[in-house]
C-alpha angles and dihedrals in degrees: 000000000000130000130252130251144124143219105233137058094004117198116260109261112272095023109133114260120222134167093276100051101031091103087065096049113130094232095171091061105043094146093227142066138219111267099233086088143022126244124210124178109200139179123247136268095001092048095220116169116245100162129025134174114247093242095063091112092062088067108022103028093235121107118237089251089055092045094054109096094014125117120239090251090066091047106037101020130258098274093053090045094051088048090054094049093052088051092054091049093050106046129047102190102054097179090060090056101048130170117041110194112218135169107234120205104234131175087256094050137271114341124190109228135177109236109205109197135196136146127240133191116240107183106302094339132078122222128198112234113211117189119187127203124178113242104245134174125004114337107207094153139064133160099276097048100039091108093050087055094059098028092107090049094049088050090053091050093050085052096061121104103195137037092246090057092045090053092047094050093046091053094048096046093047089050091050092046098047104028095229118155094232132022119185132186104223118197127194125219121213091281096047098255107145131225128194103234099172140008142183114197150151111290094239096055123099112250123254095185112132094015120132132214126201124252089247088074088071111029122186097272091058095044088053089055091047088054091056105035108041100191124045122179129192101187092185124018091201094055124138110234116243107221120226113237124244092030092202125042113255091225106036098026087224129119118255113271107239099180093125096035116121091203095048109147112239134225116288087224090058090049089053090048090054093044091053086057091052090246114155096181136014143186131180130196119198123236110206139187120191089345093304125114110260098166146318137247097226115199121195129188120192107175098070141301114332124197114185107193118249094258090057089048090049091049089051090050090052090050089050089052090052091050091049089054094048090048092051094046089051094044090048091048090050093047091047091053089048092048093050092048089048091048091051091051090045094055092051091049091051091050089054092046090065094061100129093199094063138048121256093256095046090051095049102040122084125004106328125217090259088058094253128133134186088225088056090054091050117011112226140137091261146342131219125204118195112199131164095347097308130082135217127192143200125203123359115343135153114275090246119029096179097114091049092052091046088049092053092049091061095051117110094224129064089227115043129176137185129181103184107037093172091068101020097047112008096169091053091045091055089057094047108051114195093019119114102165139033132188110190131186117199119212134183126286093025096303122142145167120214130184119199130206131195125230111280106212108213132188111212123196107212126193090239129332107311090210087076106149093062089051092050091054093045091055092069141244094297093067117098122236102286140163093212128348096199126057098174117123112287117189121208126186109219114205137172096046133101127217103284118259105248124229089247089055090051091048088048093052093044091051091046091055093048092051095042090058086065089049094050090050089053090045089051093053088047089049095045091051090049095045091049091051091048092048095046090049092054099045112089113270089215134005120238117268112223124180109248094014136095119204123187132169137176134186120196118189119230116271114281090037096277111162117222138182100269116129138168127199138183128176141144118269123221091252091058096259124125118239118208128179143174121195139175125200116206114253136020139261133043098323089054090048091048092049090049090056095050093047092045095052093044090052090048091050095054092044092051093051088059104264115146119239093267095051090042091056092044093054092044088055089053091052092047095051096045097043107019106041097166096046129091132176139180113220136180116198128188130184108201126195105218092200099054106017091237116151133201111195142179131185126202110189092317133124111275116258125255118236115210121209128215092252097054098270117140120202128188104228117238094223127157112254123208128203119286122275110266096038099068112287092188110180111354113209118244118229127197126206140156132233111215118210106276091025134096155186127255124199118179143157125252090251087079096054107025134057143137094278096035126061120217097251092054091046092054092048087051091051095049090045091054090059094042091053089055092053123205123327128039117017125215101216096185091055090052090051091050091048098047105035111099112222089224094058117123095187136084117265120218129173134173121192121193113184130186111219118234 
């Protein structure tokens, strides 16, 4: 299995590594190499040795101290050094042309070696790293014919028809190529836990197929190295590291970076890990997608050290690259099919969402006429759609999702997901029994769509208990430093989590939200047009004309064309009096306009049957509470005797009227105000006042006097001042509206002025 490491706060070189700090081990600068080869770091172009591994004498007969400061001609022989110089002059990308086979002059005679070359930055300089491995065993491969060596294997990979077959063929071919006792295909999940998805092994070995290994086995530092160095060999797990001399560069004071070294020594923790598994030699080949580690081909040998030549490793790397390409192609094909299916569902949902005869929630929930379903777009146990203050659902959902929708409204992102509510959102989990995961999409105007998933109980077969540190400590002081002493199958039941929301599902809901914004804009235009039509139809086409009286009224919609619930009314009563009213239903849009129409007609009916203003308001409140449970309105109603100027007036939650005097004075009437219609007006008080000749009565909505930047007191003073400036006599209502309306107001403006002529 892979070696440990981390990307932050690395240990200083030389500091002892233990089980607690191994994740901070600087594995790219170990200061030593594996002894199956020799490392030399030389200057260019003179090829003078600045660093040498301590085992250089085993191959070249010169101690490291003797090698330092020498040129390669003195160490390898003139012919090998000249061959190396020619190679350096010919090729720019050395790593793509490895290995260079040279014959080194050694004390025991000429020896054919593989020279593996790469360059490394050391401060402001660049050194050439030369790693020498003796050419052992049969050598069927070289750089030019690597493809030929694996051509048959690639053809067999191309002939597979499923991922499982692809994994199996790759494992068998790599084992046949490299000779390892066991070859596993090791795949990572989104959290970098690994799973053995295929293996080819000696018949007598226990199977690892299906076992999982925790992400801590391959921390970020190690993953970064696997992404840069695609093949890593440990020829003998029990090797004694060969230190690099000098350990620190004489110019920079830093150790030599061995990220791209094929001989790089590995973590002692990792070697202990392999030893606990009975592994004698190991090799890994990186599987990448878009430059990121997707998985590994992990090779284990148990019968002793195993040293495949560099050419064999290069061929295996080529095979791993071919497998990566096939995996990427298969994954992209699967993702494309999933994306096309999701897009088709999305289109059908969007068509349904534009059904003007149903609300957004009604058009999306359940199986639409076009055959689409939100639960088809994102599989889940249920889905809830909040729209216009109500919610509809499909599938299995809690009886009251109010807590869920309130939680979603508080989230910082428009798309929010959770997979383990019990630990991530315990308060929400308590309100949603049986729900383990949510995926929510927030839309404008307090709309939302939320998918719910149940717990997905999963039985995971780990390769040993993943909670390994505690085990190591419990085993006692006589146990060696060890990541995990047992590698037998260890089963864990994972609860409290739902099936993860896939990248495609997240893309689908993000696309759905983006497209629904267009639908909501279109629906808003429809609703605005309908509301305007409703409101215009309910406002009086013409105001009554009474001898000796002047009656004017204005309605101005809220900025942006939003239609609200304001209305005014004026009509003659059977007893000859004139009824005038101004009302304001809470809210905006078609629902407010529709509620306004119902309340206006109910109030008219009670007044026309002979009820006074107070009784008419009381009965209108009864109608609202019994038939319009979610609606509320403020209303002021007056019955005016044209002959005498006497007024009977009642107010339900509405701004108090303004009485105009004959000499231009305007006085806010101190009348009792009852609760709004729809919340229990009870017995609205009746107030009596008198309009003098030349005076008048002003009824208005709060949009004229109250706004975000103007408080109510200042707005009332402004309204009274507008009439006072006009003096007695005729009133210019439009000028009053212009003077009193605050540009920052977001509410409708309604005013009715009844003036008695002099």
